[in-house]
C-alpha positions as CSV (number, residue, x, y, z in Angstrom):
1,M,-75.5,7.7,158.9
2,R,-74.2,9.7,161.9
3,F,-75.1,9.5,165.5
4,R,-73.6,9.6,169.0
5,L,-73.4,6.6,171.4
6,F,-72.3,7.3,174.9
7,G,-71.0,10.6,173.8
8,I,-68.8,9.2,171.0
9,P,-69.6,10.4,167.5
10,I,-70.1,7.5,165.1
11,E,-70.3,7.5,161.3
12,V,-71.5,4.5,159.4
13,Q,-70.7,4.8,155.7
14,A,-72.7,3.3,152.9
15,G,-69.9,0.9,152.0
16,F,-70.3,-0.7,155.5
17,W,-73.9,-1.7,154.8
18,I,-73.1,-2.9,151.3
19,M,-70.2,-5.1,152.4
20,A,-72.2,-6.5,155.4
21,V,-75.0,-7.6,153.0
22,F,-72.5,-8.8,150.4
23,L,-70.8,-11.1,152.9
24,R,-74.0,-13.1,153.3
25,F,-76.0,-12.3,150.2
26,T,-77.0,-16.0,150.0
27,L,-79.4,-15.3,152.8
28,L,-81.4,-13.2,150.3
29,T,-82.0,-16.2,148.1
30,G,-83.3,-18.6,150.9
31,E,-86.5,-19.0,152.7
32,H,-85.6,-16.7,155.6
33,K,-84.8,-13.4,153.9
34,A,-85.2,-11.6,157.2
35,A,-82.1,-13.4,158.5
36,I,-80.0,-10.8,156.6
37,L,-81.2,-8.2,159.1
38,V,-79.9,-10.4,162.0
39,W,-76.6,-10.9,160.2
40,V,-76.1,-7.2,159.5
41,G,-77.1,-6.4,163.1
42,A,-74.5,-8.9,164.3
43,V,-71.8,-7.4,162.1
44,L,-72.7,-3.9,163.2
45,L,-72.7,-4.8,166.9
46,S,-69.4,-6.8,166.8
47,I,-67.4,-4.1,164.9
48,L,-68.9,-1.3,167.1
49,V,-67.9,-3.2,170.3
50,H,-64.4,-3.7,168.9
51,E,-64.0,0.0,168.1
52,F,-65.6,1.0,171.4
53,G,-62.8,-0.9,173.1
54,H,-60.2,1.2,171.4
55,A,-62.3,4.4,172.0
56,L,-62.6,3.8,175.8
57,A,-58.9,3.2,176.1
58,V,-58.2,6.5,174.2
59,I,-60.6,8.3,176.5
60,R,-58.6,7.0,179.5
61,Y,-55.6,8.9,178.1
62,G,-57.5,12.1,177.7
63,A,-58.5,12.2,174.1
64,S,-61.9,12.6,172.3
65,P,-62.4,9.6,170.0
66,S,-64.6,9.2,167.0
67,I,-65.6,6.0,165.2
68,T,-66.0,5.4,161.5
69,L,-67.4,2.2,160.1
70,H,-66.5,1.7,156.5
71,M,-66.4,-1.0,153.8
72,L,-63.4,-2.8,155.3
73,G,-64.5,-2.6,159.0
74,G,-63.9,0.3,161.3
75,V,-61.4,2.8,162.6
76,T,-61.2,4.8,165.8
77,S,-59.5,8.1,165.6
78,W,-59.0,11.0,168.0
79,S,-58.5,14.7,167.5
80,T,-56.3,15.5,170.5
81,P,-52.7,14.8,169.6
82,L,-51.4,12.5,172.3
83,R,-47.8,11.7,173.1
84,L,-48.4,8.1,174.0
85,L,-45.8,5.8,175.6
86,R,-45.3,2.4,174.1
87,H,-47.3,0.5,176.8
88,Q,-50.2,3.0,176.3
89,R,-50.2,2.3,172.5
90,I,-50.3,-1.4,173.3
91,I,-53.2,-1.0,175.7
92,I,-55.2,1.0,173.1
93,S,-54.4,-1.7,170.4
94,A,-55.4,-4.6,172.7
95,A,-58.6,-2.9,174.0
96,G,-60.5,-3.6,170.7
97,P,-59.9,-7.4,170.7
98,A,-60.4,-7.5,174.5
99,A,-63.9,-5.9,174.1
100,G,-64.7,-8.5,171.4
101,F,-63.7,-11.3,173.8
102,L,-65.8,-9.7,176.5
103,L,-68.8,-9.6,174.1
104,A,-68.2,-13.3,173.3
105,A,-68.2,-14.2,176.9
106,V,-71.5,-12.4,177.5
107,V,-73.1,-14.0,174.5
108,Y,-71.8,-17.4,175.6
109,G,-73.1,-16.8,179.1
110,F,-76.6,-16.4,177.8
């Protein structure tokens, strides 16, 4: 599956969906089988938010990022070769977890 979100190309590989379901396959055997859809949606949202944190930081430094979600999570890459300073690499690395904490704060606030 490929699409663009806020101008950033995103690819979701089949392995992502398989692993997301596999992590909570016990939901398929219970009474509330539709709960697996909520679980997969939560996994998709949380990993996308994390990768968007990295992507937005990369955009700040002038590159064009793309996001791929795969069986082991996700990766943000960019095509423009950047000569990043150490503090810029740290900011890009920290932006993913920071986005996750921001999402947690928003969810907790509701």
